[in-house]
C-alpha positions as CSV (number, residue, x, y, z in Angstrom):
1,M,317.7,63.1,112.2
2,T,318.0,66.8,111.7
3,D,315.2,69.3,111.0
4,T,316.7,70.2,107.6
5,P,316.0,67.8,104.7
6,P,318.8,66.3,102.7
7,D,320.4,68.3,99.9
8,R,319.5,65.6,97.4
9,L,316.7,63.0,97.7
10,S,315.1,60.4,95.4
11,N,311.9,58.4,95.5
12,D,313.6,55.5,93.7
13,P,314.8,52.7,96.1
14,S,317.6,51.7,93.7
15,S,319.1,55.2,93.8
16,K,322.0,56.0,96.2
17,F,320.1,59.2,97.2
18,Y,317.1,57.2,98.5
19,D,316.5,57.8,102.2
20,E,313.5,56.0,103.6
21,Q,313.5,57.8,107.0
22,A,313.3,61.2,105.3
23,L,310.5,60.1,103.0
24,E,308.5,58.7,105.9
25,R,308.5,62.2,107.5
26,G,307.2,63.7,104.2
27,I,309.0,66.2,102.1
28,G,307.5,69.4,100.8
29,I,309.0,70.9,97.7
30,K,308.6,74.4,96.3
31,F,310.0,74.8,92.8
32,N,310.3,78.4,91.4
33,G,307.8,79.6,94.0
34,T,305.2,76.9,93.4
35,E,304.6,73.9,95.7
36,R,305.0,70.7,93.7
37,T,303.7,67.2,94.7
38,N,305.0,65.2,91.7
39,V,308.7,65.5,92.2
40,E,310.6,62.2,91.8
41,E,314.1,63.6,92.8
42,Y,315.5,66.9,93.7
43,C,318.8,68.6,94.4
44,I,318.8,71.9,96.3
45,S,322.5,72.9,95.7
46,E,322.4,72.2,92.0
47,G,318.9,73.8,91.6
48,W,316.9,71.1,89.8
49,V,314.0,68.7,90.2
50,R,313.0,65.5,88.2
51,V,309.3,65.3,87.4
52,P,307.4,62.6,85.5
53,V,306.6,63.2,81.8
54,G,303.0,62.2,81.3
55,K,302.1,58.6,82.0
56,S,304.9,57.1,80.0
57,L,307.1,54.4,81.5
58,D,310.6,53.2,80.7
59,R,311.4,49.6,80.0
60,R,311.8,48.9,83.8
61,G,308.3,50.2,84.5
62,M,309.6,53.4,86.1
63,P,308.1,56.8,85.1
64,M,309.9,58.7,82.4
65,T,311.3,61.9,84.0
66,M,312.6,65.3,82.9
67,K,315.1,67.4,84.8
68,V,314.0,71.0,85.2
69,K,316.3,73.7,86.5
70,G,315.3,76.5,88.9
71,T,315.0,77.5,92.6
72,V,314.4,74.5,94.9
73,E,313.2,74.8,98.5
74,A,312.5,71.7,100.6
75,W,311.1,71.1,104.1
76,F,309.8,68.3,106.3
77,R,306.0,68.1,106.5
78,M,306.1,66.3,109.9
79,P,308.3,67.2,112.9
80,S,311.0,64.8,114.0
81,E,309.9,62.2,116.5
82,E,313.2,62.6,118.3
83,T,312.5,66.2,119.2
84,G,310.0,65.0,121.8
85,S,306.6,63.5,122.0
86,D,304.1,63.1,124.9
87,A,303.3,59.5,124.2
């Protein structure tokens, strides 16, 4: 795995942009200069994030989301285990 996060990533396991390995490392998201912890999905190249809208759920039990456009920055919170460990 590389040290740069994917261009697009989703928390939803049914999405084709779901990547369990990337999510296990932890992803930090900065949207329009503010660090966000409630991002459900993001796309760096298109410049948007999906965030939940209140506590409402859709008919499948997933949170209702809203797409917001702006500047998106992403980084891994934990270093890759492949880069070396002393264990």
